[in-house]
MIPA-539993 format. One line per field, with one value per residue (C-alpha): residue number from 1; chain; z, y, x. Coordinates in steps of 0.2 Angstrom, whole numbers, plus 2048, in hexadecimal, padded with zeros to 3 digits. Layout:
N
seq: NUM ...
mol: A ...
z: Z ...
y: Y ...
x: X ...
This chain:
446
seq: 1 2 3 4 5 6 7 8 9 10 11 12 13 14 15 16 17 18 19 20 21 22 23 24 25 26 27 28 29 30 31 32 33 34 35 36 37 38 39 40 41 42 43 44 45 46 47 48 49 50 51 52 53 54 55 56 57 58 59 60 61 62 63 64 65 66 67 68 69 70 71 72 73 74 75 76 77 78 79 80 81 82 83 84 85 86 87 88 89 90 91 92 93 94 95 96 97 98 99 100 101 102 103 104 105 106 107 108 109 110 111 112 113 114 115 116 117 118 119 120 121 122 123 124 125 126 127 128 129 130 131 132 133 134 135 136 137 138 139 140 141 142 143 144 145 146 147 148 149 150 151 152 153 154 155 156 157 158 159 160 161 162 163 164 165 166 167 168 169 170 171 172 173 174 175 176 177 178 179 180 181 182 183 184 185 186 187 188 189 190 191 192 193 194 195 196 197 198 199 200 201 202 203 204 205 206 207 208 209 210 211 212 213 214 215 216 217 218 219 220 221 222 223 224 225 226 227 228 229 230 231 232 233 234 235 236 237 238 239 240 241 242 243 244 245 246 247 248 249 250 251 252 253 254 255 256 257 258 259 260 261 262 263 264 265 266 267 268 269 270 271 272 273 274 275 276 277 278 279 280 281 282 283 284 285 286 287 288 289 290 291 292 293 294 295 296 297 298 299 300 301 302 303 304 305 306 307 308 309 310 311 312 313 314 315 316 317 318 319 320 321 322 323 324 325 326 327 328 329 330 331 332 333 334 335 336 337 338 339 340 341 342 343 344 345 346 347 348 349 350 351 352 353 354 355 356 357 358 359 360 361 362 363 364 365 366 367 368 369 370 371 372 373 374 375 376 377 378 379 380 381 382 383 384 385 386 387 388 389 390 391 392 393 394 395 396 397 398 399 400 401 402 403 404 405 406 407 408 409 410 411 412 413 414 415 416 417 418 419 420 421 422 423 424 425 426 427 428 429 430 431 432 433 434 435 436 437 438 439 440 441 442 443 444 445 446
mol: A A A A A A A A A A A A A A A A A A A A A A A A A A A A A A A A A A A A A A A A A A A A A A A A A A A A A A A A A A A A A A A A A A A A A A A A A A A A A A A A A A A A A A A A A A A A A A A A A A A A A A A A A A A A A A A A A A A A A A A A A A A A A A A A A A A A A A A A A A A A A A A A A A A A A A A A A A A A A A A A A A A A A A A A A A A A A A A A A A A A A A A A A A A A A A A A A A A A A A A A A A A A A A A A A A A A A A A A A A A A A A A A A A A A A A A A A A A A A A A A A A A A A A A A A A A A A A A A A A A A A A A A A A A A A A A A A A A A A A A A A A A A A A A A A A A A A A A A A A A A A A A A A A A A A A A A A A A A A A A A A A A A A A A A A A A A A A A A A A A A A A A A A A A A A A A A A A A A A A A A A A A A A A A A A A A A A A A A A A A A A A A A A A A A A A A A A A A A A A A A A A A A A A A A A A A A A A A A A A A A A A A A A A A A A A A A A A A A A A A A A A A A A A
z: 88E 88F 892 88B 893 8A1 8B2 8BC 8C8 8BD 8B4 8AB 8A0 899 888 888 88B 87D 871 873 86E 860 859 85D 862 855 852 863 85D 84E 857 85D 86A 87A 888 87A 879 87E 876 865 85B 855 84C 847 84A 84D 853 844 837 82C 82A 834 830 83A 83C 842 83B 839 833 837 82C 832 825 82A 81E 81A 80B 80A 7FA 802 7F6 7FC 7F6 7FC 80F 80C 805 811 81C 818 819 814 822 826 82C 83C 834 82B 81B 811 80E 7FC 7E9 7EB 7F9 7F9 7E7 7E5 7F9 7FA 7FC 808 815 812 815 819 823 81F 82D 823 82B 81C 814 80C 7FB 7F9 801 7F4 7E6 7EA 7EB 7DC 7D2 7D7 7D5 7C3 7BF 7C6 7BD 7AD 7A1 793 782 779 768 75D 757 752 760 76B 764 762 76F 774 775 76E 76A 75E 75D 762 76D 763 769 75F 763 75A 750 749 737 73C 74A 739 731 73F 740 731 72B 73B 732 721 729 733 744 745 741 73B 74C 752 75A 75D 755 755 746 751 760 756 74A 75D 766 755 755 744 748 739 73B 72F 729 735 745 73F 74B 759 758 76C 771 762 76A 77D 778 76F 77F 78C 785 78B 787 78A 786 791 7A0 79F 7B0 7B1 7B4 7C5 7C1 7B2 7B5 7C5 7C3 7CC 7CC 7C5 7C8 7B8 7BC 7AD 7B9 7C8 7C1 7BC 7C2 7C7 7D1 7DA 7DF 7E5 7EE 7F8 7FD 807 809 81A 829 837 847 84E 85E 863 872 875 883 88A 893 880 87B 886 884 870 871 87D 870 862 86B 871 85F 853 85D 859 85B 853 85D 85A 84D 844 834 82F 81B 819 807 7FE 7EE 7ED 7D8 7CC 7BB 7B1 7B2 7AD 7BC 7C6 7BE 7C0 7D3 7CF 7D5 7E8 7EC 7FC 804 813 81B 82E 838 84C 854 866 876 87A 889 893 8A1 8AE 8A3 897 89B 893 898 88F 896 891 880 87D 885 879 869 86D 875 883 895 8A0 8A9 898 892 8A4 8A3 891 895 8A4 89C 88B 88E 898 88A 87E 886 88C 87A 87E 889 877 86B 874 86A 85B 868 86E 85B 856 868 863 852 858 866 85A 84C 859 85E 84C 84B 85C 855 844 84D 85A 850 84F 842 846 837 83C 834 82D 81A 811 803 7F1 7F5 7FD 7EB 7E5 7F4 7F6 7EB 7E7 7DF 7D7 7CC 7BD 7BE 7D1 7DA 7C9 7B9 7AD 7B2 7A4 7B0 7C0 7C7 7C4 7B4 7C0 7CD 7DB 7E2 7F3 7E9 7EF 7F0 7E2 7EE 7ED 7DF 7D4 7E3 7E1 7D0 7D2 7DD 7D1 7C4 7CF 7D5 7C1 7BB 7C8
y: 7AC 7BD 7CA 7DB 7E6 7F1 7ED 7FB 805 7FB 805 7F5 7E9 7DA 7E1 7EB 7DA 7D1 7E0 7DF 7CB 7CF 7DE 7DC 7C9 7C0 7B5 7AC 7AA 79F 793 782 77F 783 789 798 79E 796 7A3 79F 7A6 79C 7AC 7BF 7CA 7DE 7E2 7D7 7DD 7E2 7D5 7CF 7C0 7B1 7A0 7A3 795 7A1 7B4 7BD 7CF 7DB 7E8 7F6 7FF 810 81E 81B 81E 80D 7FE 7EE 7E4 7EF 7EA 7D9 7D9 7E1 7D4 7C6 7C3 7B3 7A9 7A3 792 790 795 7A6 79E 7A7 799 79C 795 78F 786 780 781 781 77F 790 795 787 78F 7A1 7A2 7B4 7B4 7C3 7CC 7D9 7E4 7E3 7D6 7C8 7CB 7DB 7D7 7CC 7D3 7E4 7D8 7D1 7E1 7E8 7D9 7D8 7EA 7E9 7D9 7DB 7EC 7ED 7F0 802 7FB 7EF 7E3 7D0 7C9 7CF 7C4 7B4 7A5 7AD 7A3 7AC 7A5 7A4 7A8 797 794 78D 792 796 799 7A6 7A1 7AD 7AD 7B0 7BE 7C7 7C7 7D0 7DC 7DE 7E1 7EE 7F8 7F9 7FB 80C 807 80A 815 80D 80B 801 80D 80D 81D 825 818 80C 812 81B 808 800 80B 809 7F7 7F8 7EE 7E7 7D8 7C9 7BD 7AF 7B8 7C0 7B6 7BA 7CC 7CE 7C6 7CE 7DE 7D8 7D5 7E7 7EF 7E7 7F3 804 812 824 82C 81F 824 837 83D 845 856 854 868 866 862 870 87A 88B 88F 89D 8A7 8A7 8BA 8B5 8A6 8B2 8BF 8B4 8BA 8A8 8A3 8B7 8AE 89F 8A7 8B3 8A3 89B 8A8 8AD 8A8 89B 893 882 87B 865 864 851 843 83C 82E 82A 82A 81E 812 815 812 803 7F9 7FF 7F6 7E7 7E3 7E9 7EA 7DB 7DA 7CF 7C3 7C9 7BB 7BD 7B4 7AF 7AE 7A5 7A3 7A2 7A6 799 79C 7AA 7A3 7B0 7C3 7BF 7B6 7C3 7D0 7C3 7C0 7AF 7AB 7AF 79E 79F 78F 790 79B 798 7A3 7A3 7A7 7B0 7B1 7C2 7CA 7DB 7DA 7E4 7EA 7F3 7FF 805 815 80E 81A 82A 823 821 833 839 831 834 845 840 843 834 830 82D 821 817 814 80E 803 7FC 7F9 7ED 7DC 7D3 7CA 7D8 7E2 7D1 7D3 7E2 7D6 7CF 7DD 7EF 7F9 7F2 7F2 805 809 7FF 807 818 817 80F 81B 82B 823 825 837 83C 835 83D 84E 84D 847 857 863 876 884 894 8A1 8B1 8C4 8C3 8BC 8B7 8C2 8B9 8BF 8AE 8A8 8B3 8B5 8A4 89A 889 87C 86D 85E 859 846 846 851 860 85F 86B 872 87D 882 887 895 88F 889 878 86F 869 85A 84D 83B 82D 818 811 80C 81D 824 824 831 83C 83C 841 84E 857 856 85F 86C 86F 872 87E
x: 878 880 873 875 866 86C 861 859 867 875 882 88C 884 88D 888 89A 8A1 895 89B 8AF 8AC 8A2 8AA 8BC 8BD 8B3 8C1 8BD 8AB 8B0 8BB 8B1 8BC 8B1 8C0 8C5 8B1 8A1 897 88E 882 873 86B 870 864 864 875 87B 86C 879 883 892 8A0 898 894 882 876 868 867 858 855 844 840 834 82E 831 832 846 84D 858 84F 84C 858 864 85E 85D 86F 877 86B 873 885 890 894 8A6 8AB 8B5 8C7 8BE 8BC 8AD 8A1 89C 899 8AB 8AA 899 895 883 87F 883 871 86D 87A 877 867 85E 84E 844 836 82F 822 819 80D 816 810 813 826 82A 823 82C 83C 83B 836 847 851 84A 84E 85F 865 860 861 852 857 854 851 848 853 853 85A 84A 83E 84B 848 835 825 817 806 7F8 7E6 7E3 7EF 7FD 80E 81D 82D 835 846 851 84C 839 841 84B 838 832 83E 83E 82B 82A 83A 82F 81E 82A 827 83A 848 858 85C 84E 847 835 82C 81A 813 817 80B 7FC 7FA 7FC 7EF 7E4 7E6 7EE 7FE 807 811 819 80F 817 812 804 7F6 804 802 7FD 80D 818 813 816 827 829 824 831 83C 83F 839 83B 82B 820 82E 828 823 811 80D 804 7FD 7F5 7E4 7E5 7D5 7CF 7BD 7B6 7A5 79A 794 786 77F 782 777 76A 758 755 762 761 74F 754 766 758 74F 75B 768 763 76E 76A 76E 76A 766 767 75E 75B 757 76A 761 759 769 771 761 765 778 775 768 776 783 77A 775 782 796 79D 7B0 7BD 7C9 7D9 7E6 7F4 7FA 80D 812 820 82A 83A 844 850 853 84F 84C 847 844 833 831 836 82C 81D 821 823 835 82E 825 819 81B 810 802 7FB 7F0 7F0 7E2 7E8 7E0 7E7 7DB 7DF 7EB 7F1 800 7F6 7EB 7DB 7D1 7C2 7B7 7C3 7C4 7B3 7B1 7BF 7B8 7A2 7A4 798 79A 7A3 794 789 796 799 785 785 795 789 779 77F 780 78F 792 795 79E 7AA 7B1 7BA 7C6 7CA 7CE 7CD 7D3 7C7 7B7 7BC 7BB 7AC 7A3 7A7 79E 791 78C 792 782 777 77B 77B 76B 764 76B 763 753 754 75C 752 758 754 754 75E 75B 76C 770 77E 784 78A 79A 79D 79E 7AB 7B6 7BD 7C8 7C4 7CD 7CE 7D6 7CE 7CA 7CC 7BF 7BC 7B2 7AF 79B 791 781 789 78F 7A0 7A8 7AC 7A6 7B1 7A9 7AE 7B3 7A9 7AA 7A5 794 78F 796 784 77E 78C 78B 776 77A 787 77B 76D 77A 77E 76E 76B
């Protein structure tokens, strides 16, 4: 065994000898005679992640998520190299035949989810192994399986394929070169497609086959700035007597003061943590699968080639120890804005069983505890806030001096009864979208 790490206060390492053996004298590793070199590779990883000719038993490749242009299949290709035997002969199909896939196996440890990695890899392979047709021909339909309205399947033969192509030409869906024209897309969008009598009941499947060809018009980039709007003030609405009357009642400047009892906040925070703080225990899930055979391009796009073999979840009894230091009090002070004295009073006041959850999942404990304390703090502020009106007031310039921008369909909409020609709003989740819409309606009716 060779340890390549350099210990503290040491200046040399066995890693130099290991490097020389791997990169300069790799032939010794291929020889099975123990007298020449007793070193063997059980698996290659990390230092050999980009592949190397060696008779290793396992090859492991770790992939990290990034925005790099390097695609998954390129990274996997660098990770896997066909191994060689002791004579330096590469173990490819010429030597192993169908067993080449059983001997040369790459295990990928991806930092993303199994489903995401498997789907992404298969999609990229599908894009690379076959080019999409650019025109409609009879050959496009031959051998395809279609279903009618009753579920009966039919394999398109040569005569039927030519009949489909001929009717498309007659109906002016394609030009002389087989390129789809505007009439095809118009009839498709209007649900008025016409096909040969032989496949009239399978129109949807025929359309799916036709849509598999490469369409340049579908690949046109979208102008991301086309829906951008800059709000303009409606001077007539700004000058309306109704608005001026409303503005004179709400334009006063004010200051607010918050004065609440710290002891009351501590008591309510303790009660909230005892009642609501529930921290989940750590566990990890391992998903494994393999892609042994690529049957068709359709299987790659659908994700059927990569088969998930098993999925297991494991509980982890991980507790806080001396190797990991958590400043629990300091972190809660940072997240809540309370004093250390107040945080210590809250933590010492909660039930022991509640506090014991900290050792099971410290990070989640801190996040959830801070959230519950902040809720109580916000409630205390609302209950004890006092506003004092000042002698100064806001002018209508605040509506004209600022620049407000939005994007139609995202956070902006057209307005008819408003100070501006558009309304900019904050997109809400589905659970609160109704309330958001009511707010918009109220603003529009001002």
